[in-house]
C-alpha positions in Angstrom: 24.7 -15.7 -7.6 22.3 -17.3 -5.3 22.2 -21.0 -6.1 18.6 -21.0 -5.0 17.1 -19.0 -7.8 19.1 -19.2 -10.9 17.7 -17.7 -14.1 17.2 -21.1 -15.5 14.4 -21.8 -13.0 11.7 -20.3 -15.0 9.0 -22.1 -13.1 7.3 -23.1 -16.4 7.4 -23.0 -20.2 9.7 -20.7 -22.0 8.8 -19.6 -25.4 9.0 -16.7 -27.8 8.7 -13.7 -25.4 7.6 -10.3 -26.4 10.5 -7.9 -26.1 9.4 -4.9 -24.1 10.9 -1.6 -23.9 12.5 -0.3 -27.0 15.6 1.8 -27.2 18.5 0.9 -25.0 16.6 1.2 -21.9 16.4 -1.9 -19.8 12.8 -2.8 -19.2 11.3 -2.2 -15.8 13.2 -3.2 -12.9 12.4 -6.1 -10.8 13.8 -6.4 -7.3 13.9 -9.4 -5.0 11.6 -9.5 -2.1 12.8 -8.8 1.3 14.1 -11.8 2.9 13.1 -12.8 6.3 15.7 -10.6 7.9 13.9 -8.7 10.6 14.8 -5.2 11.4 15.3 -5.0 15.0 15.0 -1.3 15.3 11.8 -0.9 13.5 10.3 0.2 16.7 11.4 3.1 18.9 15.1 3.4 19.6 14.5 2.3 23.2 12.9 -0.9 22.0 15.7 -1.9 19.8 18.0 -4.8 20.6 21.5 -3.6 21.2 23.6 -3.9 18.0 26.1 -6.0 19.8 23.6 -8.7 20.6 22.4 -8.6 17.0 25.9 -9.1 15.7 26.4 -12.1 18.1 23.3 -13.7 16.7 24.5 -13.2 13.2 27.8 -14.7 13.9 26.2 -17.7 15.5 23.9 -18.3 12.6 26.6 -17.7 10.1 28.6 -20.4 11.8 25.7 -22.8 11.7 24.4 -22.1 8.2 27.7 -22.2 6.3 27.2 -25.6 5.0 24.4 -25.2 2.4 24.5 -23.1 -0.7 21.1 -21.5 -0.2 21.8 -20.6 3.4 25.1 -19.1 2.7 23.3 -16.3 1.0 20.9 -15.8 3.9 22.3 -14.4 7.1 19.1 -14.0 9.0 18.8 -13.1 12.6 16.2 -14.7 14.8 16.0 -12.4 17.8 13.8 -13.4 20.6 10.4 -11.9 20.2 10.4 -10.8 23.9 13.6 -8.9 23.2 11.9 -6.7 20.5 8.4 -6.4 21.8 8.4 -7.2 25.5 4.8 -6.0 26.0 3.2 -7.7 23.1 3.9 -11.4 22.8 2.0 -11.6 19.5 3.4 -9.3 16.9 0.9 -8.0 14.4 0.5 -10.4 11.6 -1.7 -10.9 8.6 -5.0 -12.6 8.9 -5.3 -16.1 7.5 -7.3 -14.8 4.7 -4.6 -12.4 3.6 -1.8 -14.8 3.4 -1.1 -16.1 -0.1 -1.4 -19.8 -0.8 2.1 -20.4 -1.8 3.3 -21.9 1.4 6.9 -22.1 2.4 8.6 -25.4 2.8 8.8 -26.7 6.3 11.7 -25.0 7.9 12.1 -26.9 11.1 15.7 -25.8 11.6 15.1 -22.1 11.9 12.5 -19.8 13.2 11.6 -16.8 11.0 12.8 -13.4 12.2 10.6 -11.2 14.2 9.1 -8.2 12.6 10.6 -5.0 13.5 7.4 -3.2 14.5 3.8 -3.4 15.0 1.4 -1.2 13.0 0.6 1.0 16.0 4.1 1.9 16.8 4.7 4.2 13.8 2.3 6.1 11.7 3.5 9.3 9.9 6.9 9.6 8.3 6.6 13.3 7.5 4.5 16.1 8.6 1.2 17.2 7.1 -0.7 15.8 4.3 -0.8 16.6 0.6 -2.8 19.8 0.5 -4.1 19.5 4.0 -7.4 21.2 3.4 -8.3 18.4 0.9 -7.5 15.6 3.3 -10.5 15.5 5.6 -10.5 11.8 6.1 -7.6 11.9 8.5 -9.1 11.8 12.0 -5.8 12.4 13.8 -5.0 16.1 14.0 -2.1 17.2 11.9 -1.0 19.5 14.6 0.5 16.5 16.3 3.1 16.4 13.6 6.1 18.7 13.7 5.9 21.2 10.9 9.6 20.7 10.0 9.4 17.0 10.2 12.0 16.7 12.9 10.0 14.8 15.5 6.5 14.1 16.7 4.8 15.2 19.8 6.6 14.7 23.2 4.3 11.8 23.9 5.4 10.1 20.7 9.0 11.1 20.8 10.1 7.9 19.3 8.4 8.9 16.0 11.0 10.5 13.8 9.8 12.5 10.8 11.5 13.7 7.7 13.5 16.9 8.0 14.6 18.7 4.7 15.8 21.9 6.3 19.3 20.6 5.6 20.9 18.1 3.3 20.4 14.4 4.2 23.4 12.6 5.7 24.9 9.6 3.9 25.2 6.7 6.3 26.4 3.7 4.3 25.8 1.9 1.1 27.0 -0.9 -1.3 29.6 -0.3 -4.0 31.9 -3.3 -4.2 29.0 -5.6 -4.9 28.5 -3.9 -8.3 32.1 -3.5 -9.3 32.9 -7.1 -10.1 31.2 -6.9 -13.5 31.7 -4.1 -16.0 28.8 -1.7 -16.2 26.7 -3.4 -13.6 24.6 -0.4 -13.0 21.6 -0.4 -10.7 18.1 0.0 -11.9 16.1 0.9 -8.8 15.7 0.1 -5.1 12.6 -0.6 -3.0 12.1 -0.9 0.7 10.1 -3.8 1.9 6.6 -3.0 3.1 7.6 -3.7 6.7 10.8 -1.7 6.4 13.0 -4.6 7.4 15.2 -4.7 4.3 15.7 -3.1 0.9 15.7 -4.7 -2.6 17.8 -3.7 -5.6 17.8 -4.6 -9.3 20.9 -4.3 -11.4 22.1 -4.9 -15.0 23.4 -8.4 -14.1 19.7 -9.5 -13.7 20.1 -10.2 -10.1 17.7 -9.1 -7.3 19.6 -8.4 -4.1 18.2 -8.0 -0.6 20.0 -5.9 2.1 19.3 -5.9 5.8 19.0 -2.6 7.5 22.2 -2.1 9.5 21.5 -2.4 13.3 23.9 0.5 14.1 21.4 2.9 12.6 19.0 2.3 15.6 21.7 3.1 18.1 23.0 6.1 16.2 26.5 4.7 16.1 26.8 5.8 12.5 30.6 6.2 12.6 30.8 2.4 12.9 28.6 1.6 9.8 30.4 -0.8 7.4 29.7 -1.1 3.7 26.5 -3.2 3.2 26.5 -6.6 1.7 23.5 -8.4 0.3 22.1 -11.3 2.4 20.1 -12.8 -0.4 20.4 -12.9 -4.2 17.8 -14.0 -6.7 19.0 -14.3 -10.3 16.7 -14.1 -13.3 17.5 -15.6 -16.6 17.3 -12.4 -18.7 16.6 -8.7 -18.5 14.3 -7.9 -15.6 11.4 -5.8 -16.7 9.7 -5.2 -13.4 9.4 -6.4 -9.8 7.3 -5.7 -6.8 6.8 -6.6 -3.1 3.8 -8.4 -1.8 2.0 -5.5 -0.1 1.1 -7.4 3.1 4.7 -8.6 3.6 5.5 -9.0 7.3 8.7 -10.7 8.4 6.9 -12.2 11.3 4.7 -14.2 8.9 7.0 -16.2 6.5 4.1 -17.0 4.2 3.7 -13.3 3.4 7.4 -12.8 2.6 7.7 -12.9 -1.1 7.9 -10.7 -4.2 7.2 -11.0 -7.9 9.5 -10.3 -10.9 9.2 -10.4 -14.6 12.0 -11.0 -17.1 12.3 -11.4 -20.8 11.2 -14.8 -22.2 10.3 -16.0 -18.7 7.1 -16.4 -16.8 6.4 -14.1 -13.8 8.3 -15.6 -10.8 7.2 -15.4 -7.2 10.3 -15.5 -5.0 10.5 -16.5 -1.4 12.1 -13.6 0.4 13.6 -15.9 3.1 15.4 -18.4 1.0 15.6 -17.0 -2.5 13.7 -19.9 -4.1 10.9 -19.7 -6.7 7.6 -20.4 -4.9 5.3 -20.2 -7.9 5.1 -19.0 -11.5 2.4 -17.2 -13.4 2.6 -17.9 -17.2 1.0 -15.4 -19.5 0.4 -16.6 -23.1 -0.4 -14.5 -26.2 -2.9 -15.3 -28.9 -0.4 -17.7 -30.6 -0.2 -19.6 -27.3 3.4 -18.5 -26.9 4.8 -17.5 -23.5 5.1 -13.7 -23.3 6.8 -11.6 -20.6 5.0 -9.0 -18.6 6.3 -5.4 -18.9 5.0 -4.3 -15.6 3.8 -5.8 -12.3 1.8 -4.7 -9.3 -0.1 -6.5 -6.5 -3.5 -5.3 -5.6 -3.6 -3.6 -2.2 -5.0 -6.7 -0.5 -2.5 -8.9 -2.2 -5.1 -11.3 -3.7 -4.3 -10.3 -7.3 -1.3 -9.7 -9.4 -1.7 -7.2 -12.3 0.6 -7.6 -15.3 1.0 -5.1 -18.1 1.2 -6.0 -21.8 0.7 -4.3 -25.1 -2.8 -2.8 -24.9 -3.7 -5.4 -22.4 -3.7 -6.0 -18.6 -3.8 -9.6 -17.3 -4.9 -10.2 -13.7 -3.7 -13.4 -11.9 -4.9 -14.6 -8.5 -2.1 -15.2 -6.1 -3.7 -18.3 -4.8 -3.9 -19.9 -8.2 -0.4 -20.0 -9.9 -0.4 -21.2 -13.5 -1.7 -19.7 -16.7 -5.4 -18.9 -15.7 -5.9 -15.2 -15.7 -8.4 -12.5 -16.5 -7.7 -10.4 -19.6 -8.6 -6.8 -19.7 -7.9 -5.0 -23.0 -7.2 -1.3 -22.7 -8.3 -0.7 -26.3 -11.8 -1.6 -27.3 -13.1 -0.8 -30.8 -10.1 1.3 -31.4 -10.9 3.5 -28.4 -8.9 3.6 -25.1 -5.3 3.5 -24.0 -2.9 2.2 -26.5 0.7 1.2 -26.2 2.5 -1.1 -23.7 1.2 -0.8 -20.2 4.5 0.2 -18.4 3.4 1.0 -14.8 0.6 0.6 -12.3 -0.7 2.3 -9.2 -3.7 1.7 -6.9 -5.8 4.3 -5.2 -5.5 4.1 -1.4 -9.1 5.0 -0.8 -11.1 3.9 -3.9 -11.4 0.7 -6.0 -9.5 2.3 -8.8 -6.1 1.7 -10.4 -4.1 3.7 -12.9 -2.1 2.4 -15.8 0.7 4.3 -17.5 1.8 3.4 -21.0 4.5 4.1 -23.5 1.9 6.0 -25.6 2.6 8.9 -23.1 -0.8 8.8 -21.4 -2.4 7.4 -18.2 -5.8 5.8 -17.7 -8.0 5.2 -14.6 -9.8 1.9 -14.4 -12.2 0.1 -12.1 -10.7 -2.7 -10.0 -13.9 -4.8 -10.3 -13.9 -5.3 -14.1 -11.3 -3.1 -15.6 -13.7 -0.6 -17.1 -12.0 2.5 -18.3 -13.1 5.4 -16.1 -11.0 8.2 -17.5 -8.2 8.7 -19.9 -5.9 11.6 -18.9 -4.7 14.0 -21.7 -1.4 13.3 -23.4 0.9 15.9 -21.8 4.2 14.0 -21.4 7.0 14.1 -23.9 8.0 10.5 -23.4 6.4 7.2 -22.4 5.3 6.9 -18.8 7.7 4.9 -16.6 6.3 5.5 -13.1 3.2 6.8 -11.4 2.0 7.2 -7.8 -1.3 8.1 -6.0 -1.2 10.6 -3.2 -2.2 9.1 0.2 -5.6 10.8 0.2 -6.3 9.5 -3.3 -7.0 13.0 -4.7 -3.9 13.3 -6.9 -1.9 11.2 -9.3 1.8 11.9 -10.1 3.2 10.7 -13.4 6.6 10.8 -14.9 8.1 9.6 -18.2 11.4 8.8 -19.9 13.2 11.6 -21.7 10.7 13.9 -20.1 11.7 16.9 -18.0 8.5 16.9 -15.8 6.6 15.1 -13.2 2.9 16.1 -13.5 0.5 16.3 -10.6 -3.1 15.5 -11.7 -6.2 16.4 -9.7 -8.4 13.3 -10.0 -11.5 15.2 -8.8 -11.2 17.1 -12.1 -9.7 14.5 -14.5 -7.5 16.2 -17.0 -6.5 19.1 -14.7 -2.8 19.4 -13.9 -2.3 21.1 -10.5 1.4 21.7 -10.8 4.5 20.2 -12.5 7.9 19.3 -11.1 11.0 19.8 -13.2 13.8 17.2 -13.3 16.5 16.3 -15.7 15.7 13.0 -17.5 17.7 12.7 -20.6 17.6 8.9 -21.1 15.2 6.1 -21.7 16.1 4.7 -18.3 13.3 4.5 -15.8 13.8 7.2 -13.2 11.7 6.5 -10.1 10.2 9.0 -7.7 8.6 8.5 -4.3 6.2 10.1 -1.8 6.5 10.1 1.9 3.6 8.5 3.8 2.0 11.9 4.5 2.0 12.8 0.8 3.8 16.1 1.5 7.3 15.4 0.2 8.0 14.1 -3.3 11.6 13.0 -4.1 13.2 12.2 -7.4 16.7 11.7 -8.8 17.8 12.7 -12.3 20.4 11.8 -14.9 23.0 14.2 -13.3 22.9 12.4 -10.0 20.9 15.1 -8.2 18.0 14.5 -5.8 15.3 17.0 -5.6 12.8 17.4 -2.8 9.5 19.1 -3.4 7.0 20.2 -0.7 3.5 19.9 -2.1 2.1 22.1 0.6 3.8 25.1 -0.9 1.7 24.8 -4.0 -1.4 27.1 -4.2 -4.5 25.2 -2.9 -6.5 26.0 -6.0 -4.1 28.1 -8.0 -3.3 27.9 -11.7 -0.9 25.3 -13.0 2.6 26.3 -12.3 6.1 24.9 -12.0 6.8 24.0 -8.3 10.3 24.8 -7.2 12.2 22.2 -5.1 12.7 22.9 -1.5 16.0 21.2 -1.5 18.5 19.7 -4.0 21.6 17.7 -3.2 24.2 15.6 -5.1 23.5 12.0 -4.2 25.7 10.3 -6.8 28.1 11.3 -9.6 26.1 9.3 -12.1 22.4 8.9 -12.8 20.3 8.6 -9.7 17.6 6.3 -11.1 16.1 4.8 -7.9 14.8 6.4 -4.7 12.7 4.9 -2.0 11.5 6.4 1.4 11.5 4.1 4.4 7.9 3.3 5.5 8.2 4.8 9.0 11.8 6.0 9.6 13.5 9.1 8.1 15.7 7.0 5.9 16.1 7.3 2.1 17.6 4.8 -0.2 19.0 5.8 -3.6 20.5 3.7 -6.4 22.7 4.9 -9.3 24.2 4.1 -12.6 23.3 3.9 -16.3 24.4 2.2 -19.4 27.6 3.9 -20.7 28.5 4.2 -24.4 32.0 4.5 -25.9 33.1 7.8 -27.3 33.5 7.4 -31.0 36.4 9.9 -31.1 38.4 7.8 -28.7 38.2 4.7 -30.8 40.6 6.2 -33.3 44.3 5.8 -32.7 46.9 3.1 -32.5 45.4 -0.3 -32.9 48.2 -2.2 -31.2 45.7 -4.2 -29.2 41.9 -4.4 -29.4 41.8 -4.9 -25.6 43.9 -1.7 -25.0 41.7 0.1 -27.5 38.6 -0.9 -25.7 40.1 0.4 -22.4 40.9 3.7 -24.1 37.4 4.0 -25.4 35.8 3.3 -22.1 38.2 5.1 -19.8 36.4 8.5 -19.9 33.1 6.8 -19.1 34.6 4.7 -16.3 35.7 7.8 -14.5 32.1 9.0 -14.5 30.5 5.7 -13.4 28.9 5.5 -10.0 27.1 2.2 -9.6 26.0 2.1 -6.0 23.2 1.8 -3.4 23.3 4.5 -0.7 21.3 5.0 2.5 20.6 8.6 3.7 19.4 9.9 7.0 16.8 12.6 6.5 15.7 13.1 10.1 16.9 14.9 13.3 20.6 14.3 13.9 20.3 14.0 17.7 16.7 13.3 18.8 15.6 13.7 22.4 15.8 10.0 23.0 19.5 10.1 22.2 20.3 13.3 23.9 23.2 11.8 25.9 25.0 10.9 22.6 27.4 13.5 21.3 26.6 14.9 17.9 30.3 14.6 16.9 29.9 10.8 16.8 27.8 11.1 13.7 29.1 10.8 10.2 27.8 13.8 8.2 28.2 13.5 4.4 25.9 15.7 2.4 
């Protein structure tokens, strides 16, 4: 809906695009980058600006920005930096060399919002590391982290960890936004790297950005309203994939952008403050026809954008928009990884990246020249749709479509599966999973709306491959829970739900008085089951020490 980024703004040539995923599964999701909204509470609860003050700012800005179409979509706050970080007048920002070269237009009328945190304020989201004995790189002692993830040491009481000893509490979400169009199901959600907002992708080919509600920081959860998007970015066709710029920081407007790929369109780089296309990367095939990327991922330093195609990876440089790129075939002399490259992941401690493909296998490659380092055995039943490295880089998690397992691979012995995690994935839809920053907890939804939480530390350190049982399972949605994302430093979880619904053939028979009435009859059983929504969940302590004066009965508890 955003007038700023309509699907027609392809940023370049449009041609015969290569249709990606087969079946009825919409290609990889692409979500809009965070907009410049700053999360005030990103720091400790004591450092947060009172929600009342934030609401006043929003009201003032809404009054002043109501004239222009672009700005109507963006309800950004510009809190005084001294309000958020009184001790540090210069919030942590990216170095000049890290900022991309697509500069924002001069915005003399508004000052970008202030980032919600500095890097030193929060570190661990959970407790422990993935198989602690294997993570010897961490200099900070793990004893400082609470074993149940409820809170950190007294000296760091502001650090709230994940707590899965009980079901997470639902705080708020967005439902009305996806009810205006029929079957406008969501296709994933992703927190911004700085935690200031969350991005969603949906069947209407629109990327939406939501600000984190300020009431969360003050624990006034009984006052949380339904969330509304503050920014919308519309692509012209089915969105295949999307990703945030990894160095995104709302203090630095030049770093606030994301990339998305859609059918028959070039790769777009979206400004996360104003929803405009900053730049385009145009991949062409051997016939010099524009072709769409099936998957996207920025390199960890943000200088390169990796795009997946059939048996090929193309690498663009973020400071050089256009068609120039480096081509890295994944099949050479009939040897290598075949199929469409459907997902990427970068090792956090080595110059290595992993590619998953619809040929049901994953490969490890060198970041320098794309040399194939290892090809993992074909163990999945369906094409890979998502993969993640553990924080210590020793393990790789992979999951596929119509596949009941997430596999954990030991990369020190390529080909060895440490354990498997069982989930119900009965569709071609991409079902995301996510790891907390410590690498201990892995979360995933399934086609029945359940969310499972596994504790990797309960797996035998060097035992035989086995099925790891979930520590916790809870009903998050009544329909497919396809997206899940853990906040970078707060015990918050975002989930998205919905899937394509099909008529029941048996219901189509009957009186044909009206085609319209017949259609309603056909879809009515499915409509009862539909649950197209974004939801935020609190997975931390209900009443931390810093909020001891607040009565627990003021909290909304919805498991």
